[in-house]
N, C-alpha and C positions, 0 to 999 in steps of 0.2 A: 502494500498501500503507500511505504514512504519512502520507495527506492528514487523516484524522480526528485525526491526533496532533501534527500540527504547531501545534497552537492555542498562543495566550498560556497562561502559568502552567506550573505544574508539572505534569507528565503522572502518570497514574495508577501507573505502573509505578515512577516514581522515588518516589512518596509511599509505597508498599507496600515497596519494600526495605528492609531493616533497616540496611542499610550507606549507603543513600541514592545508589548507584550512578547516573548519569547514562544509564540504558539508552536513552531517545528519541535523546541524543546520539550515542552510538556506534552505534546500529542505523543512523541516518541518514547517519554516515559510513561505515558498511561498505557500506550501499548505493550510493555514491558511488564506491566503491572504496578508499577513502583507510584502508586496514587498519592501517597503522602509527600514524596520529593517532588512531584508534577506540580499537587497544589501551593508548594512552598514556592516553587519557580515561577508560577502566577502571582503569588503573593508580593514578590519582589517589586511588582509594577502596579498591582492591584489589592487595595486593603480588602475590599470585598468583592471577591469574585463571584459569590453567588448573585449579588446585584446584576454585575454584568453578565452573568450567565443569560439572564432575562432580558435587558434592554438593549444591550449591544446590538449595534446596527451590522455589526460583522462583515465590514469591506476587506477583511482577510481573506473570506469566502468567496469573495468575487475575483479575486487575483490568485487563488490557489493553483498551482501547477497540475493539480489531478484533474482539473476541467478538460486539459488536453486530451486525458485519455477516457475519463466516466463523468465523475461528478467531484465536487469539491470535498474535503475532509470538513465535517461538519463542528468546526473548532468551538463555535460558541456553545454547542450541546455537550462537548467534552468539557468545557471549564463550568458549565452548570453542574454535570455529572461529577467531577471533582468537590464541588463545594457542598455537594447535597451529601455527599458520602461521608464527608467530613465525620470521625467518631465524636460523640458528643456533644456535637451542635446543634441546638434548639432549633427548630422550625416552625416559623410561623405561618398558620393558617387562617383564611378567613371563611366562617361560616356563614353562609346567605341564604336566605328564603330566596326560592326562586323567583318567585314572582315579587318581591319587595327587596330591591337590592340595597336600600337605605338602612335596612336591618342586618347588620352584619356584626357578630363578636368576632373576638380575637382568641384562638386558643393556642398553646404551644404543645407540640408533641417531639418526642424524640427520633432520633434516625434509627431504621429498622436494626443497624448494626451495633447500637448503643445497647 
C-alpha cells in the first residue's frame, strides 16, 4: 500500500497539510500496529488529534500519490482511529431525541479497550 510513498524527500500529503503533520510517518506506524507511537507522532503537531480527525478538510488526501494507482490513503480516518483508540481517554457523546435536536445531554463513556 505504501510502496509509492516511501521514497526520499517530503511526501505530498505532508507538503499539503497546513500544519505539516507527518502523515506518511503515522500511517506507516499504524500499518505496523504501533498505535501509541503513531499517535505520539501526530501529537507533535496536533494537541487534539481527535478533533481534527472529524473536522479536518484533509487536503493531504487530495494530493496522495496513491490516487495514481487506485484511491488515496484515508489519512484523516486513520488520525481519528488513533485518537479514539487511545486507552483511558473519555469519549463524549451527545444523546439527542431524533425529533427534538435541542434536547441533548452529554454523557461520557470509556473506550472499549479500557
